ChimeraX commands (.cxc) that place a marker at each C-alpha (Angstrom):
marker #1 position 3.50,1.22,4.64 radius 0.5
marker #1 position 0.49,1.97,2.43 radius 0.5
marker #1 position -1.84,1.77,5.43 radius 0.5
marker #1 position 0.23,3.78,7.91 radius 0.5
marker #1 position -1.79,7.01,7.67 radius 0.5
marker #1 position -5.21,5.41,7.74 radius 0.5
marker #1 position -4.26,3.12,10.63 radius 0.5
marker #1 position -2.86,6.03,12.65 radius 0.5
marker #1 position -6.11,7.96,12.19 radius 0.5
marker #1 position -8.22,4.91,12.99 radius 0.5
marker #1 position -6.22,4.20,16.13 radius 0.5
marker #1 position -6.86,7.77,17.31 radius 0.5
marker #1 position -10.58,7.50,16.49 radius 0.5
marker #1 position -10.81,4.15,18.28 radius 0.5
marker #1 position -9.21,5.60,21.42 radius 0.5
marker #1 position -11.43,8.68,21.27 radius 0.5
marker #1 position -14.49,6.43,21.13 radius 0.5
marker #1 position -13.49,4.60,24.30 radius 0.5
marker #1 position -11.54,1.76,22.75 radius 0.5
marker #1 position -8.34,0.19,24.05 radius 0.5
marker #1 position -5.03,1.97,23.53 radius 0.5
marker #1 position -3.70,0.82,20.14 radius 0.5
marker #1 position -0.30,1.42,18.59 radius 0.5
marker #1 position 0.37,0.44,14.99 radius 0.5
marker #1 position 3.96,0.03,13.84 radius 0.5
marker #1 position 4.21,0.61,10.10 radius 0.5
marker #1 position 7.11,-1.04,8.26 radius 0.5
marker #1 position 7.62,-2.53,4.81 radius 0.5
marker #1 position 5.48,-5.60,4.15 radius 0.5
marker #1 position 8.51,-7.88,3.68 radius 0.5
marker #1 position 9.91,-6.78,7.04 radius 0.5
marker #1 position 6.52,-7.13,8.75 radius 0.5
marker #1 position 6.10,-10.72,7.51 radius 0.5
marker #1 position 9.64,-11.59,8.57 radius 0.5
marker #1 position 9.08,-10.30,12.09 radius 0.5
marker #1 position 5.77,-12.13,12.45 radius 0.5
marker #1 position 7.44,-15.36,11.30 radius 0.5
marker #1 position 10.19,-14.76,13.86 radius 0.5
marker #1 position 7.57,-14.82,16.61 radius 0.5
marker #1 position 7.48,-11.18,17.71 radius 0.5
marker #1 position 4.40,-10.82,19.94 radius 0.5
marker #1 position 2.19,-8.64,17.76 radius 0.5
marker #1 position -1.57,-8.73,18.33 radius 0.5
marker #1 position -2.72,-7.81,14.82 radius 0.5
marker #1 position -1.30,-7.84,11.30 radius 0.5
marker #1 position -2.48,-5.60,8.46 radius 0.5
marker #1 position -0.91,-6.51,5.11 radius 0.5
marker #1 position -1.77,-7.14,1.48 radius 0.5
marker #1 position -4.28,-9.97,1.37 radius 0.5
marker #1 position -1.90,-12.44,-0.29 radius 0.5
marker #1 position 0.68,-11.87,2.47 radius 0.5
marker #1 position -2.03,-12.38,5.11 radius 0.5
marker #1 position -3.04,-15.63,3.39 radius 0.5
marker #1 position 0.54,-16.92,3.35 radius 0.5
marker #1 position 1.10,-16.12,7.02 radius 0.5
marker #1 position -2.22,-17.77,7.87 radius 0.5
marker #1 position -1.31,-20.92,5.95 radius 0.5
marker #1 position 2.00,-21.02,7.81 radius 0.5
marker #1 position 0.17,-20.94,11.15 radius 0.5
marker #1 position 1.09,-17.44,12.29 radius 0.5
marker #1 position -2.39,-15.84,12.02 radius 0.5
marker #1 position -5.85,-16.94,13.16 radius 0.5
marker #1 position -7.78,-17.81,9.98 radius 0.5
marker #1 position -11.20,-17.20,11.53 radius 0.5
marker #1 position -10.30,-13.55,12.23 radius 0.5
marker #1 position -9.21,-12.66,8.67 radius 0.5
marker #1 position -10.92,-9.42,7.59 radius 0.5
marker #1 position -10.54,-7.59,4.29 radius 0.5
marker #1 position -9.69,-4.08,5.42 radius 0.5
marker #1 position -9.47,-1.75,2.42 radius 0.5
marker #1 position -9.02,-1.51,-1.35 radius 0.5
marker #1 position -6.21,0.67,-2.59 radius 0.5
marker #1 position -5.51,1.98,-6.11 radius 0.5
marker #1 position -2.03,2.52,-7.49 radius 0.5
marker #1 position -1.34,6.06,-8.68 radius 0.5
marker #1 position 1.41,7.84,-10.61 radius 0.5
marker #1 position 3.27,11.03,-9.75 radius 0.5
marker #1 position 6.10,13.27,-10.95 radius 0.5
marker #1 position 8.37,15.75,-9.21 radius 0.5
marker #1 position 6.70,19.06,-8.38 radius 0.5
marker #1 position 7.07,21.50,-11.26 radius 0.5
marker #1 position 7.98,18.82,-13.81 radius 0.5
marker #1 position 6.08,18.14,-17.01 radius 0.5
marker #1 position 2.98,16.06,-16.39 radius 0.5
marker #1 position 2.69,13.15,-18.84 radius 0.5
marker #1 position -0.74,11.97,-19.91 radius 0.5
marker #1 position -1.76,8.70,-18.21 radius 0.5
marker #1 position -5.48,8.97,-18.97 radius 0.5
marker #1 position -5.63,5.85,-21.14 radius 0.5
marker #1 position -3.77,2.57,-21.53 radius 0.5
marker #1 position -2.07,3.90,-24.65 radius 0.5
marker #1 position -1.02,7.12,-22.94 radius 0.5
marker #1 position 0.30,5.31,-19.88 radius 0.5
marker #1 position 2.27,2.89,-22.07 radius 0.5
marker #1 position 3.79,5.83,-23.92 radius 0.5
marker #1 position 4.73,7.50,-20.62 radius 0.5
marker #1 position 6.49,4.32,-19.50 radius 0.5
marker #1 position 8.37,4.07,-22.81 radius 0.5
marker #1 position 9.60,7.67,-22.60 radius 0.5
marker #1 position 13.29,8.03,-21.65 radius 0.5
marker #1 position 12.71,8.66,-17.95 radius 0.5
marker #1 position 13.70,6.85,-14.76 radius 0.5
marker #1 position 10.73,5.11,-13.15 radius 0.5
marker #1 position 10.34,4.58,-9.42 radius 0.5
marker #1 position 8.36,1.70,-7.96 radius 0.5
marker #1 position 8.00,0.01,-4.59 radius 0.5
marker #1 position 8.93,-3.33,-3.06 radius 0.5
marker #1 position 5.28,-3.91,-2.14 radius 0.5
marker #1 position 2.31,-5.32,-4.06 radius 0.5
marker #1 position 2.02,-2.19,-6.23 radius 0.5
marker #1 position 5.55,-2.75,-7.51 radius 0.5
marker #1 position 4.91,-6.42,-8.26 radius 0.5
marker #1 position 1.73,-5.51,-10.15 radius 0.5
marker #1 position 3.53,-2.83,-12.17 radius 0.5
marker #1 position 6.14,-5.37,-13.28 radius 0.5
marker #1 position 3.37,-7.75,-14.35 radius 0.5
marker #1 position 1.76,-4.93,-16.35 radius 0.5
marker #1 position 5.04,-4.31,-18.19 radius 0.5
marker #1 position 5.29,-8.02,-18.96 radius 0.5
marker #1 position 1.69,-8.10,-20.23 radius 0.5
marker #1 position 2.38,-5.19,-22.56 radius 0.5
marker #1 position 5.61,-6.81,-23.79 radius 0.5
marker #1 position 7.78,-3.83,-22.83 radius 0.5
marker #1 position 9.47,-5.17,-19.68 radius 0.5
marker #1 position 12.88,-5.68,-21.30 radius 0.5
marker #1 position 12.84,-2.17,-22.76 radius 0.5
marker #1 position 11.76,-0.46,-19.54 radius 0.5
marker #1 position 13.70,-2.54,-16.99 radius 0.5
marker #1 position 17.05,-0.65,-17.29 radius 0.5
marker #1 position 15.26,2.55,-16.23 radius 0.5
marker #1 position 13.44,1.07,-13.23 radius 0.5
marker #1 position 14.51,2.21,-9.75 radius 0.5
marker #1 position 13.08,0.23,-6.85 radius 0.5
marker #1 position 12.66,2.15,-3.60 radius 0.5
marker #1 position 14.33,0.38,-0.64 radius 0.5
marker #1 position 11.90,-1.25,1.83 radius 0.5
marker #1 position 10.21,1.44,3.92 radius 0.5
marker #1 position 11.28,4.30,1.62 radius 0.5
marker #1 position 8.36,5.95,-0.22 radius 0.5
marker #1 position 8.54,6.43,-3.97 radius 0.5
marker #1 position 7.61,10.07,-3.31 radius 0.5
marker #1 position 11.04,10.57,-1.76 radius 0.5
marker #1 position 12.75,9.27,-4.90 radius 0.5
marker #1 position 10.69,11.75,-6.93 radius 0.5
marker #1 position 11.29,14.71,-4.63 radius 0.5
marker #1 position 15.04,13.98,-4.51 radius 0.5
marker #1 position 15.24,13.80,-8.31 radius 0.5
marker #1 position 16.29,10.13,-8.39 radius 0.5
marker #1 position 13.38,9.28,-10.71 radius 0.5
marker #1 position 11.11,11.30,-13.01 radius 0.5
marker #1 position 7.98,9.13,-12.86 radius 0.5
marker #1 position 6.81,7.14,-9.84 radius 0.5
marker #1 position 4.16,4.55,-9.05 radius 0.5
marker #1 position 2.82,3.58,-5.62 radius 0.5
marker #1 position -0.39,3.21,-3.68 radius 0.5
marker #1 position -2.44,6.43,-3.84 radius 0.5
marker #1 position -2.47,6.56,-0.03 radius 0.5
marker #1 position 1.34,6.78,-0.03 radius 0.5
marker #1 position 1.48,9.62,-2.56 radius 0.5
marker #1 position -1.30,11.84,-1.17 radius 0.5
marker #1 position -0.07,15.13,0.30 radius 0.5
marker #1 position 3.62,14.18,0.01 radius 0.5
marker #1 position 5.91,17.22,-0.37 radius 0.5
marker #1 position 7.86,17.82,-3.53 radius 0.5
marker #1 position 5.67,15.82,-5.91 radius 0.5
marker #1 position 2.68,16.33,-8.21 radius 0.5
marker #1 position 0.06,13.60,-8.33 radius 0.5
marker #1 position -1.05,12.51,-11.81 radius 0.5
marker #1 position -3.90,10.30,-10.59 radius 0.5
marker #1 position -4.74,6.63,-10.46 radius 0.5
marker #1 position -4.02,4.33,-13.39 radius 0.5
marker #1 position -6.58,4.20,-16.21 radius 0.5
marker #1 position -9.17,1.53,-16.93 radius 0.5
marker #1 position -7.53,-1.54,-18.40 radius 0.5
marker #1 position -4.29,-0.87,-16.52 radius 0.5
marker #1 position -5.68,-0.13,-13.05 radius 0.5
marker #1 position -3.92,-1.86,-10.16 radius 0.5
marker #1 position -5.97,-2.58,-7.04 radius 0.5
marker #1 position -4.55,-4.04,-3.84 radius 0.5
marker #1 position -6.76,-5.46,-1.11 radius 0.5
marker #1 position -5.32,-5.05,2.37 radius 0.5
marker #1 position -6.50,-7.46,5.05 radius 0.5
marker #1 position -6.16,-7.80,8.81 radius 0.5
marker #1 position -5.97,-10.82,11.09 radius 0.5
marker #1 position -5.13,-11.63,14.70 radius 0.5
marker #1 position -1.64,-12.97,15.29 radius 0.5
marker #1 position -1.52,-16.31,17.04 radius 0.5
marker #1 position 1.09,-14.80,19.35 radius 0.5
marker #1 position -1.50,-12.32,20.69 radius 0.5
marker #1 position -2.45,-12.53,24.35 radius 0.5
marker #1 position -5.42,-10.17,23.87 radius 0.5
marker #1 position -7.89,-11.92,21.53 radius 0.5
marker #1 position -10.96,-10.10,22.86 radius 0.5
marker #1 position -9.34,-6.69,22.40 radius 0.5
marker #1 position -8.30,-7.65,18.87 radius 0.5
marker #1 position -11.86,-8.77,18.05 radius 0.5
marker #1 position -13.18,-5.40,19.20 radius 0.5
marker #1 position -10.63,-3.53,17.10 radius 0.5
marker #1 position -11.40,-5.64,14.01 radius 0.5
marker #1 position -15.08,-4.84,14.42 radius 0.5
marker #1 position -14.25,-1.13,14.53 radius 0.5
marker #1 position -12.10,-1.43,11.40 radius 0.5
marker #1 position -15.20,-2.70,9.55 radius 0.5
marker #1 position -17.48,0.06,10.90 radius 0.5
marker #1 position -19.06,2.96,8.93 radius 0.5
marker #1 position -16.93,5.39,10.93 radius 0.5
marker #1 position -13.78,3.60,9.75 radius 0.5
marker #1 position -15.05,3.61,6.16 radius 0.5
marker #1 position -15.09,7.40,6.07 radius 0.5
marker #1 position -11.52,7.59,7.41 radius 0.5
marker #1 position -10.37,5.14,4.72 radius 0.5
marker #1 position -11.81,7.33,1.99 radius 0.5
marker #1 position -10.12,10.43,3.39 radius 0.5
marker #1 position -6.83,8.55,3.19 radius 0.5
marker #1 position -7.24,7.56,-0.45 radius 0.5
marker #1 position -8.67,4.07,0.08 radius 0.5
marker #1 position -12.06,2.41,-0.20 radius 0.5
marker #1 position -13.67,-0.02,2.26 radius 0.5
marker #1 position -13.17,-3.63,1.17 radius 0.5
marker link #1:1,2 radius 0.2
marker link #1:2,3 radius 0.2
marker link #1:3,4 radius 0.2
marker link #1:4,5 radius 0.2
marker link #1:5,6 radius 0.2
marker link #1:6,7 radius 0.2
marker link #1:7,8 radius 0.2
marker link #1:8,9 radius 0.2
marker link #1:9,10 radius 0.2
marker link #1:10,11 radius 0.2
marker link #1:11,12 radius 0.2
marker link #1:12,13 radius 0.2
marker link #1:13,14 radius 0.2
marker link #1:14,15 radius 0.2
marker link #1:15,16 radius 0.2
marker link #1:16,17 radius 0.2
marker link #1:17,18 radius 0.2
marker link #1:18,19 radius 0.2
marker link #1:19,20 radius 0.2
marker link #1:20,21 radius 0.2
marker link #1:21,22 radius 0.2
marker link #1:22,23 radius 0.2
marker link #1:23,24 radius 0.2
marker link #1:24,25 radius 0.2
marker link #1:25,26 radius 0.2
marker link #1:26,27 radius 0.2
marker link #1:27,28 radius 0.2
marker link #1:28,29 radius 0.2
marker link #1:29,30 radius 0.2
marker link #1:30,31 radius 0.2
marker link #1:31,32 radius 0.2
marker link #1:32,33 radius 0.2
marker link #1:33,34 radius 0.2
marker link #1:34,35 radius 0.2
marker link #1:35,36 radius 0.2
marker link #1:36,37 radius 0.2
marker link #1:37,38 radius 0.2
marker link #1:38,39 radius 0.2
marker link #1:39,40 radius 0.2
marker link #1:40,41 radius 0.2
marker link #1:41,42 radius 0.2
marker link #1:42,43 radius 0.2
marker link #1:43,44 radius 0.2
marker link #1:44,45 radius 0.2
marker link #1:45,46 radius 0.2
marker link #1:46,47 radius 0.2
marker link #1:47,48 radius 0.2
marker link #1:48,49 radius 0.2
marker link #1:49,50 radius 0.2
marker link #1:50,51 radius 0.2
marker link #1:51,52 radius 0.2
marker link #1:52,53 radius 0.2
marker link #1:53,54 radius 0.2
marker link #1:54,55 radius 0.2
marker link #1:55,56 radius 0.2
marker link #1:56,57 radius 0.2
marker link #1:57,58 radius 0.2
marker link #1:58,59 radius 0.2
marker link #1:59,60 radius 0.2
marker link #1:60,61 radius 0.2
marker link #1:61,62 radius 0.2
marker link #1:62,63 radius 0.2
marker link #1:63,64 radius 0.2
marker link #1:64,65 radius 0.2
marker link #1:65,66 radius 0.2
marker link #1:66,67 radius 0.2
marker link #1:67,68 radius 0.2
marker link #1:68,69 radius 0.2
marker link #1:69,70 radius 0.2
marker link #1:70,71 radius 0.2
marker link #1:71,72 radius 0.2
marker link #1:72,73 radius 0.2
marker link #1:73,74 radius 0.2
marker link #1:74,75 radius 0.2
marker link #1:75,76 radius 0.2
marker link #1:76,77 radius 0.2
marker link #1:77,78 radius 0.2
marker link #1:78,79 radius 0.2
marker link #1:79,80 radius 0.2
marker link #1:80,81 radius 0.2
marker link #1:81,82 radius 0.2
marker link #1:82,83 radius 0.2
marker link #1:83,84 radius 0.2
marker link #1:84,85 radius 0.2
marker link #1:85,86 radius 0.2
marker link #1:86,87 radius 0.2
marker link #1:87,88 radius 0.2
marker link #1:88,89 radius 0.2
marker link #1:89,90 radius 0.2
marker link #1:90,91 radius 0.2
marker link #1:91,92 radius 0.2
marker link #1:92,93 radius 0.2
marker link #1:93,94 radius 0.2
marker link #1:94,95 radius 0.2
marker link #1:95,96 radius 0.2
marker link #1:96,97 radius 0.2
marker link #1:97,98 radius 0.2
marker link #1:98,99 radius 0.2
marker link #1:99,100 radius 0.2
marker link #1:100,101 radius 0.2
marker link #1:101,102 radius 0.2
marker link #1:102,103 radius 0.2
marker link #1:103,104 radius 0.2
marker link #1:104,105 radius 0.2
marker link #1:105,106 radius 0.2
marker link #1:106,107 radius 0.2
marker link #1:107,108 radius 0.2
marker link #1:108,109 radius 0.2
marker link #1:109,110 radius 0.2
marker link #1:110,111 radius 0.2
marker link #1:111,112 radius 0.2
marker link #1:112,113 radius 0.2
marker link #1:113,114 radius 0.2
marker link #1:114,115 radius 0.2
marker link #1:115,116 radius 0.2
marker link #1:116,117 radius 0.2
marker link #1:117,118 radius 0.2
marker link #1:118,119 radius 0.2
marker link #1:119,120 radius 0.2
marker link #1:120,121 radius 0.2
marker link #1:121,122 radius 0.2
marker link #1:122,123 radius 0.2
marker link #1:123,124 radius 0.2
marker link #1:124,125 radius 0.2
marker link #1:125,126 radius 0.2
marker link #1:126,127 radius 0.2
marker link #1:127,128 radius 0.2
marker link #1:128,129 radius 0.2
marker link #1:129,130 radius 0.2
marker link #1:130,131 radius 0.2
marker link #1:131,132 radius 0.2
marker link #1:132,133 radius 0.2
marker link #1:133,134 radius 0.2
marker link #1:134,135 radius 0.2
marker link #1:135,136 radius 0.2
marker link #1:136,137 radius 0.2
marker link #1:137,138 radius 0.2
marker link #1:138,139 radius 0.2
marker link #1:139,140 radius 0.2
marker link #1:140,141 radius 0.2
marker link #1:141,142 radius 0.2
marker link #1:142,143 radius 0.2
marker link #1:143,144 radius 0.2
marker link #1:144,145 radius 0.2
marker link #1:145,146 radius 0.2
marker link #1:146,147 radius 0.2
marker link #1:147,148 radius 0.2
marker link #1:148,149 radius 0.2
marker link #1:149,150 radius 0.2
marker link #1:150,151 radius 0.2
marker link #1:151,152 radius 0.2
marker link #1:152,153 radius 0.2
marker link #1:153,154 radius 0.2
marker link #1:154,155 radius 0.2
marker link #1:155,156 radius 0.2
marker link #1:156,157 radius 0.2
marker link #1:157,158 radius 0.2
marker link #1:158,159 radius 0.2
marker link #1:159,160 radius 0.2
marker link #1:160,161 radius 0.2
marker link #1:161,162 radius 0.2
marker link #1:162,163 radius 0.2
marker link #1:163,164 radius 0.2
marker link #1:164,165 radius 0.2
marker link #1:165,166 radius 0.2
marker link #1:166,167 radius 0.2
marker link #1:167,168 radius 0.2
marker link #1:168,169 radius 0.2
marker link #1:169,170 radius 0.2
marker link #1:170,171 radius 0.2
marker link #1:171,172 radius 0.2
marker link #1:172,173 radius 0.2
marker link #1:173,174 radius 0.2
marker link #1:174,175 radius 0.2
marker link #1:175,176 radius 0.2
marker link #1:176,177 radius 0.2
marker link #1:177,178 radius 0.2
marker link #1:178,179 radius 0.2
marker link #1:179,180 radius 0.2
marker link #1:180,181 radius 0.2
marker link #1:181,182 radius 0.2
marker link #1:182,183 radius 0.2
marker link #1:183,184 radius 0.2
marker link #1:184,185 radius 0.2
marker link #1:185,186 radius 0.2
marker link #1:186,187 radius 0.2
marker link #1:187,188 radius 0.2
marker link #1:188,189 radius 0.2
marker link #1:189,190 radius 0.2
marker link #1:190,191 radius 0.2
marker link #1:191,192 radius 0.2
marker link #1:192,193 radius 0.2
marker link #1:193,194 radius 0.2
marker link #1:194,195 radius 0.2
marker link #1:195,196 radius 0.2
marker link #1:196,197 radius 0.2
marker link #1:197,198 radius 0.2
marker link #1:198,199 radius 0.2
marker link #1:199,200 radius 0.2
marker link #1:200,201 radius 0.2
marker link #1:201,202 radius 0.2
marker link #1:202,203 radius 0.2
marker link #1:203,204 radius 0.2
marker link #1:204,205 radius 0.2
marker link #1:205,206 radius 0.2
marker link #1:206,207 radius 0.2
marker link #1:207,208 radius 0.2
marker link #1:208,209 radius 0.2
marker link #1:209,210 radius 0.2
marker link #1:210,211 radius 0.2
marker link #1:211,212 radius 0.2
marker link #1:212,213 radius 0.2
marker link #1:213,214 radius 0.2
marker link #1:214,215 radius 0.2
marker link #1:215,216 radius 0.2
marker link #1:216,217 radius 0.2
marker link #1:217,218 radius 0.2
marker link #1:218,219 radius 0.2
view
């Protein structure tokens, strides 16, 4: 889901530049991997790099087409109008996580990385009762806007411009969480040449600018 906005914009730019009609279907990463394993005839997969590597090792994706697509930072947010905790340093972020607030996180790689950060700091047991995991495909921003949590963490691209929330920024040095998203052709694809052309566009300077506008950096 973290790439849904950037992929929608890139698909439109690709079409406008004379490329083939492209339609991206954005779903939770767990669901996407399940459907690819089930043999649904997708042409291209865009997922966190570790998920791409697993699907490639299992024989579902063409290894020679693997392309690192974008780097994405995890950010924090609160409900619009709420107090804005300091997250400008490791110490401040740790204090914000230890405050008596409910904390929203995702089922994706950002959520896994946040749990590892809590373990590294030795505060996982203390924080765990206040953690609220968003269901697959549900953005953490919705949990914040609906008042189900007071502090939320997700990819910056998924928090940008969401209604009802206030963005605090990306996580500080020493606690920063970066996810690399990659793309690869599905072995079920019947359009390898079209996929190769699209992958080349996704690596282009034009695509790089779109990625930045959507809160990501070229990989």
